[in-house]
Backbone as JSON, one array per atom type, in Angstrom:
{
  "sequence": "QLQLVESGGGLVQPGGSLRLSCAASGFTLDYYAMSWFRQAPGREREGVSCISSSDGSTNYADSVKGRFTISRDNDKNTVILQMNSLKPEDTAVYYCAASIFDYCYDYDRDEYDYWGQGTQVTVSS",
  "N": [[-102.22, -50.35, 39.1], [-100.38, -53.34, 38.93], [-97.63, -53.99, 36.99], [-95.49, -55.38, 34.45], [-93.54, -54.52, 31.73], [-92.11, -55.5, 28.78], [-89.66, -54.57, 26.35], [-87.86, -53.96, 23.26], [-87.33, -56.17, 21.72], [-86.94, -57.93, 18.54], [-85.96, -58.44, 15.08], [-82.88, -59.83, 14.26], [-79.65, -60.33, 12.83], [-77.59, -63.33, 12.91], [-74.98, -63.18, 15.29], [-75.43, -60.59, 15.93], [-76.72, -57.96, 18.13], [-79.03, -57.28, 20.79], [-80.98, -55.27, 23.0], [-82.87, -55.77, 25.69], [-85.52, -54.4, 27.6], [-87.18, -54.14, 30.74], [-89.76, -52.73, 32.21], [-91.18, -51.64, 35.21], [-94.35, -50.95, 36.68], [-96.46, -49.57, 39.17], [-95.32, -50.9, 41.27], [-92.22, -51.31, 43.12], [-89.12, -52.33, 41.89], [-86.92, -52.67, 43.45], [-86.91, -54.48, 45.6], [-87.1, -57.01, 44.71], [-85.86, -60.06, 43.39], [-85.05, -60.36, 40.0], [-85.86, -61.91, 36.96], [-85.11, -63.1, 33.66], [-86.87, -64.99, 31.33], [-87.31, -67.34, 28.65], [-89.17, -68.56, 25.83], [-89.27, -70.81, 23.34], [-90.89, -71.84, 20.27], [-92.83, -74.73, 20.78], [-91.37, -75.56, 22.94], [-90.45, -75.77, 26.45], [-90.84, -73.08, 28.8], [-87.91, -71.42, 29.77], [-85.47, -70.51, 32.21], [-83.29, -67.76, 31.84], [-81.61, -65.7, 32.86], [-80.8, -64.1, 35.97], [-81.09, -61.55, 38.46], [-80.23, -60.61, 41.66], [-81.79, -58.7, 44.29], [-80.9, -58.36, 46.82], [-78.08, -58.56, 47.03], [-77.12, -57.95, 44.55], [-76.1, -59.96, 43.0], [-75.65, -62.12, 40.15], [-76.88, -64.61, 37.84], [-76.61, -66.98, 35.16], [-77.99, -68.92, 32.5], [-76.31, -71.76, 31.16], [-76.25, -71.74, 28.41], [-76.19, -69.1, 27.63], [-74.16, -67.81, 28.89], [-71.49, -65.52, 29.07], [-72.35, -64.18, 26.85], [-74.75, -62.84, 27.31], [-75.89, -60.17, 29.41], [-77.2, -59.2, 32.46], [-78.78, -56.48, 34.11], [-79.73, -53.91, 36.45], [-81.63, -50.95, 36.84], [-82.4, -49.14, 39.29], [-83.3, -46.56, 39.71], [-84.76, -46.03, 37.44], [-86.53, -47.99, 37.65], [-86.24, -50.43, 36.26], [-85.21, -53.35, 34.47], [-82.56, -54.71, 32.63], [-81.61, -56.64, 29.79], [-78.86, -57.31, 28.14], [-77.99, -58.57, 25.1], [-75.63, -60.2, 23.31], [-73.72, -61.4, 20.48], [-75.65, -63.04, 19.22], [-77.46, -66.03, 18.49], [-79.13, -68.27, 16.22], [-80.53, -70.13, 17.77], [-81.27, -68.67, 19.95], [-83.65, -67.57, 19.4], [-86.85, -66.74, 20.45], [-89.71, -66.02, 22.56], [-89.25, -63.57, 24.93], [-89.48, -63.12, 28.39], [-89.86, -61.06, 31.26], [-89.72, -61.37, 34.82], [-90.81, -61.04, 38.2], [-89.51, -62.11, 41.21], [-90.69, -63.82, 44.21], [-88.85, -63.68, 46.13], [-85.86, -61.97, 47.34], [-83.53, -62.8, 46.38], [-81.71, -64.7, 43.96], [-82.64, -67.86, 43.56], [-83.53, -70.1, 42.02], [-85.12, -71.03, 38.91], [-87.77, -71.63, 39.25], [-90.97, -71.44, 38.25], [-93.14, -71.09, 39.9], [-92.25, -69.47, 41.87], [-92.4, -66.91, 41.08], [-94.03, -63.87, 41.02], [-94.99, -61.79, 39.36], [-95.37, -61.21, 35.91], [-94.23, -60.19, 32.68], [-95.63, -59.4, 29.4], [-94.19, -60.38, 27.35], [-91.67, -60.3, 24.75], [-90.8, -60.6, 21.37], [-87.96, -62.19, 20.11], [-86.05, -62.67, 17.32], [-83.62, -64.42, 15.65], [-82.04, -64.47, 12.76], [-80.78, -64.97, 9.46]],
  "CA": [[-102.12, -51.7, 38.5], [-99.03, -53.85, 38.93], [-97.37, -54.39, 35.61], [-94.15, -55.43, 33.88], [-93.66, -54.36, 30.28], [-90.85, -55.71, 28.08], [-89.49, -53.93, 25.04], [-86.53, -54.1, 22.7], [-87.19, -57.33, 20.85], [-86.95, -57.67, 17.11], [-85.24, -59.34, 14.19], [-81.46, -59.5, 14.19], [-78.84, -61.36, 12.19], [-76.66, -64.03, 13.8], [-73.83, -62.38, 15.68], [-75.87, -59.26, 16.3], [-77.04, -57.66, 19.53], [-80.28, -56.63, 21.16], [-81.06, -54.85, 24.41], [-84.24, -55.86, 26.18], [-85.84, -53.66, 28.83], [-88.37, -54.55, 31.48], [-90.14, -51.6, 33.05], [-92.24, -51.94, 36.18], [-95.24, -49.87, 37.12], [-97.34, -49.98, 40.26], [-94.53, -51.43, 42.37], [-90.8, -51.01, 43.01], [-88.33, -53.54, 41.66], [-85.77, -52.72, 44.36], [-86.98, -55.53, 46.61], [-87.36, -58.28, 44.06], [-84.98, -60.66, 42.39], [-85.69, -60.27, 38.69], [-85.34, -62.88, 35.99], [-85.57, -63.21, 32.28], [-87.16, -66.32, 30.82], [-87.63, -67.35, 27.23], [-89.9, -69.73, 25.38], [-89.25, -71.03, 21.9], [-92.04, -72.64, 19.84], [-92.78, -76.16, 21.07], [-90.45, -75.84, 24.05], [-90.82, -75.25, 27.77], [-90.24, -71.81, 29.17], [-86.68, -71.68, 30.51], [-84.8, -69.36, 32.81], [-82.11, -67.3, 31.11], [-80.73, -64.93, 33.72], [-81.45, -63.56, 37.16], [-80.3, -60.61, 39.26], [-80.77, -60.47, 43.01], [-81.86, -57.34, 44.82], [-80.25, -58.34, 48.13], [-76.64, -58.33, 46.91], [-76.78, -57.64, 43.17], [-75.49, -61.1, 42.31], [-76.32, -62.53, 38.92], [-76.55, -65.91, 37.29], [-76.97, -67.15, 33.75], [-78.05, -70.25, 31.94], [-75.05, -72.09, 30.48], [-76.36, -71.46, 26.98], [-76.03, -67.66, 27.34], [-73.02, -67.27, 29.64], [-70.48, -64.86, 28.25], [-72.97, -63.43, 25.76], [-75.83, -62.01, 27.85], [-75.61, -59.48, 30.67], [-78.38, -58.64, 33.1], [-78.49, -55.37, 35.01], [-80.94, -53.24, 36.9], [-81.55, -49.51, 37.07], [-83.47, -48.92, 40.26], [-83.83, -45.2, 39.53], [-85.75, -46.08, 36.36], [-87.42, -49.13, 37.93], [-86.1, -51.19, 35.02], [-84.19, -54.39, 34.37], [-82.06, -54.77, 31.26], [-80.88, -57.82, 29.34], [-78.04, -57.04, 26.96], [-77.74, -59.84, 24.42], [-74.62, -60.07, 22.26], [-73.34, -62.64, 19.77], [-76.89, -63.81, 19.17], [-77.48, -67.22, 17.66], [-80.51, -68.64, 15.84], [-81.18, -70.85, 18.87], [-81.77, -67.7, 20.94], [-84.97, -67.14, 18.96], [-87.87, -67.08, 21.44], [-90.35, -64.91, 23.25], [-88.54, -63.32, 26.17], [-90.34, -62.59, 29.44], [-89.26, -60.74, 32.54], [-90.56, -61.79, 35.92], [-90.38, -60.62, 39.54], [-89.54, -63.23, 42.15], [-91.21, -63.56, 45.55], [-87.66, -63.54, 46.96], [-84.93, -60.91, 46.95], [-82.3, -63.47, 45.97], [-81.94, -65.66, 42.88], [-82.42, -69.24, 43.96], [-83.68, -70.93, 40.83], [-86.09, -70.52, 37.94], [-89.07, -72.24, 39.47], [-91.97, -70.44, 37.88], [-94.06, -70.87, 41.03], [-91.63, -68.49, 42.76], [-92.46, -65.6, 40.44], [-95.35, -63.29, 41.22], [-95.41, -60.91, 38.28], [-94.8, -61.53, 34.6], [-94.56, -59.33, 31.56], [-96.39, -60.02, 28.31], [-93.23, -61.0, 26.44], [-91.22, -59.6, 23.55], [-90.26, -61.59, 20.44], [-86.6, -62.06, 19.59], [-85.82, -63.58, 16.2], [-82.25, -64.35, 15.14], [-82.08, -65.14, 11.46], [-80.16, -64.25, 8.34]],
  "C": [[-100.66, -52.12, 38.45], [-98.71, -54.46, 37.57], [-95.89, -54.42, 35.3], [-94.32, -55.37, 32.36], [-92.28, -54.49, 29.66], [-90.85, -54.93, 26.77], [-88.09, -54.23, 24.54], [-86.33, -55.33, 21.83], [-87.21, -56.94, 19.39], [-86.23, -58.74, 16.34], [-83.79, -58.89, 14.08], [-80.73, -60.65, 13.51], [-77.97, -62.09, 13.2], [-75.4, -63.2, 14.04], [-74.18, -60.98, 16.12], [-76.22, -59.14, 17.77], [-78.43, -57.05, 19.63], [-80.23, -56.29, 22.64], [-82.53, -54.85, 24.8], [-84.39, -55.07, 27.47], [-87.12, -54.2, 29.44], [-88.69, -53.44, 32.46], [-91.31, -51.99, 33.94], [-93.08, -50.72, 36.47], [-96.14, -50.42, 38.22], [-96.61, -50.62, 41.43], [-93.05, -51.16, 42.09], [-90.01, -52.3, 42.9], [-87.21, -53.73, 42.68], [-85.75, -53.96, 45.24], [-87.13, -56.93, 46.03], [-86.14, -58.77, 43.28], [-85.75, -60.68, 41.08], [-85.03, -61.24, 37.72], [-85.89, -62.63, 34.6], [-85.74, -64.68, 31.94], [-87.34, -66.2, 29.31], [-88.36, -68.64, 26.89], [-89.89, -69.76, 23.86], [-90.45, -71.9, 21.53], [-91.83, -74.12, 20.15], [-91.87, -76.55, 22.23], [-90.97, -75.25, 25.35], [-90.18, -73.88, 27.98], [-89.03, -72.07, 30.06], [-86.12, -70.38, 31.07], [-83.52, -69.03, 32.08], [-81.11, -66.61, 32.03], [-81.52, -64.35, 34.88], [-80.51, -62.59, 37.84], [-80.99, -60.41, 40.6], [-80.87, -58.99, 43.38], [-81.08, -57.24, 46.13], [-78.77, -57.99, 48.02], [-76.19, -58.03, 45.49], [-76.14, -58.78, 42.4], [-76.33, -61.5, 41.1], [-76.02, -63.98, 38.61], [-77.16, -66.04, 35.91], [-77.09, -68.63, 33.41], [-76.75, -70.51, 31.18], [-75.08, -71.66, 29.02], [-76.13, -69.99, 26.63], [-74.85, -67.04, 28.07], [-71.97, -66.69, 28.7], [-71.05, -64.05, 27.11], [-74.04, -62.46, 26.25], [-75.38, -61.38, 29.16], [-76.91, -58.88, 31.21], [-77.96, -57.53, 34.05], [-79.81, -54.75, 35.44], [-80.66, -51.77, 37.13], [-82.7, -49.17, 38.0], [-84.08, -47.52, 40.15], [-84.92, -45.19, 38.47], [-86.72, -47.25, 36.54], [-87.44, -50.1, 36.75], [-85.01, -52.24, 35.17], [-83.84, -54.55, 32.89], [-81.42, -56.13, 31.01], [-80.17, -57.45, 28.05], [-77.64, -58.37, 26.34], [-76.79, -59.6, 23.24], [-74.37, -61.43, 21.62], [-74.54, -63.57, 19.65], [-76.8, -64.93, 18.16], [-78.93, -67.54, 17.27], [-81.25, -69.36, 16.97], [-81.61, -69.94, 20.01], [-83.17, -67.19, 20.57], [-86.04, -67.65, 19.93], [-88.64, -65.83, 21.81], [-89.69, -64.78, 24.61], [-89.48, -62.61, 27.16], [-89.49, -62.16, 30.63], [-90.27, -61.11, 33.64], [-89.95, -61.35, 37.24], [-90.58, -61.76, 40.52], [-90.21, -62.83, 43.46], [-90.07, -63.38, 46.54], [-86.83, -62.35, 46.51], [-83.59, -61.48, 46.49], [-82.66, -64.5, 44.9], [-81.61, -67.06, 43.36], [-82.46, -70.17, 42.75], [-84.75, -70.31, 39.94], [-87.42, -71.25, 38.04], [-90.16, -71.2, 39.24], [-92.96, -70.15, 39.0], [-93.53, -69.81, 41.98], [-91.69, -67.08, 42.2], [-93.9, -65.09, 40.47], [-95.86, -62.54, 39.99], [-94.64, -61.25, 37.01], [-95.17, -60.44, 33.59], [-95.27, -60.1, 30.47], [-95.47, -60.68, 27.28], [-92.89, -60.12, 25.26], [-90.5, -60.62, 22.66], [-88.84, -61.22, 20.03], [-86.41, -63.11, 18.51], [-84.42, -63.35, 15.66], [-82.2, -65.16, 13.86], [-81.38, -64.29, 10.42], [-81.13, -64.14, 7.18]]
}
């Protein structure tokens, strides 16, 4: 069974950090560009960050640049999102997704084949 499973979400105070993991089973992430999306209540799901498999390049939404870092560990078949300096507006359900491409073009949801179930991140004092 092809599956993506996120973990690492939780409640954190503003300015804190969380590390999200996305583990794949049933397929190898090596060949896929991988993205993190998030969806806050009443809002559209938005792309947060992406890492290509072809050249390892990364990109970030303007709202998280300088605070979030995406990486991949192909040996563990896992993608990581390190989130620092968290703000209340980062509160959302975070999803990882595997692209049909090996390069990060955009966050068009139609270009993503596999999705995780999501992990809740809440930033509040």
